[in-house]
N, C-alpha and C positions, 0 to 999 in steps of 0.2 A: 630829382628829388625821389627819394624812396617813399614808401607807403606812409610812414609816420610824418604827420604834418600836412599831408595831402588833403585835398577837398573831401575825397571819399573817406579818409581818416576821420575828418571832422563830423561828416554825416554819422559815421559809426558810433562816435562819442555820444551823439543824441539818440540815435535810432537804435543802437544796440545790435544785437546779433540777427535781427529779423531780415528777411529778404530785401535787398535794395535793387532798385532798377535804375540803371545809369545809361548814359549815351556817351559815346566816345568814337575813336577811330582806330583802325587796324591797318597795318601795312605789311604787304607781301613784298620782301626784297628779293630780287632776282639777279642773276648774272648773265653774261653772254652765252654761257653753255646751257641755260635753261633751268640751272638749279635755283633753289630757294635757300635763303639764309634762315637758320633757326638758332635759338639760344636755349641753353639749359637753365631753367628758372632754379634759383636756389631755394625758393620756399616750397615749390610743388615737386621738385626733382622730376620735371618733365620738360621736354622739348616744347617750344613755343615760338609763335610768330611774334610781331611787336606791336604794342598799341597801349591804349589806356583810356582813362575817362577825361572828358572835357573838364576844364576848370572854368569857374564863373567868369563871364565876359569874354571868353575865348571862342574863336570860330573854329569849325571842324577841321579844316586844313592846318590850321596853326596847332591844333591839339595832336594831329598826326606827326607833324614835324617835330614838335616838342618831345612827344613820347619817343620817336625814333632817335633823336639825338641823345635823349636821357638814357636810354637803354642800350644803344649800340655806338654812340659817337658819330653817327653818320649824320650829314647835313646837306641833303638834296636840295636843289632848288624848288620852289613852289610850283612851277609850270612843268616839272618832271613828274610830279605825283599825279598818277591816273586813277580817278574813282572808277572802281569796277563793280561795286555792288553794296547791298545793305544786309546786314545779318540781324535778324530779330526773333526768329523762332525759338521758343523757350528752351527745348531740348538741345538746340545748337549753340546757345550763347550763355548757358548757365555756368558759372564759375563757382566752385566749392573749395574754399581755402583750408589749410590744415586746422585752423581754429574753429572750423564748422561754419563760418559766416558764408552766406550765399550771396551772389550778385548776378542779376540777369542783366548783361552788358550788351545793349543794342549798339551797333557800330556801323559806321560807313567805312568800307573797305577800300583801300588804295593799293596800287603796286607801283614800284619804282625800280629802275635798273641801277645797279651799282657793281663796281669792280674794286676788290680789295678786301680788307679785313675790318671786322668790327672790333670795338674794345668795350669791356665792361665799364660803364660810367657811374651808374647809381647803385651798383650792388644787387640788382634784381637778378641779373644772369651770371652764371659761373664760366660758361664757355659758349663758343659759337661754332657752327659748322655749316657747310654748304652741302645740300641733299639733292639728288635727282628726285624728280617728282614721282617716279616708280619705285624709289628706294627710301621712302620716308621712315623715320623710326617708329617702332611700335608704341614708345612711351611718349606720346604727345598729349598736350592739354587739349581737352574736348573743344574748347573754343577755337584753338588753332587748327584742329582737323577740320572744322567747319569752314574756317577761312580758306583752306587749301581746297576744299570741294568747290567753294564759291569761285575761287581763282581758276581752277580747271574749266569750269562752265564757262567763265569769261573768255578763257583762251580759246575754247571751241567756237564760240559765238561772236566775240567782240561786242557783246551787248551787255548792258548794266544788268546785274542779276539781283534777285531778292530772295533770301532764304529766311 
């Protein structure tokens, strides 16, 4: 599902353009070469990782799996999703959209290994590409940059991270 009709869209209809705080999930998709999969968001024209906000009555893992499937067509098994950290620092999780709306998106971050190609499912992304961690594109969404920092810290320690 795209933004229109989503739970956050419904909140915006009532709350207007004021800052919203939401909870959701973020997934860092990796391959056997240690690369991360990013998608080019068609609304922001920035590279991004994958995730979104939880729907009412949905658990956080179901949210991560749903968002990953909606955005990339990937359907990993629940037990392959590894929780790696929690993103909550305001300056790391603030999303500002082209219409000026702001969203502070708190997220449980997961990683999952995948081999193959993603495909645009809901129109949120125009293209996908695999990137080496030391050769990430400059044009990345702030939230996704934070997710990658968290992922790198998890890779070094294998301990749950909080940012």
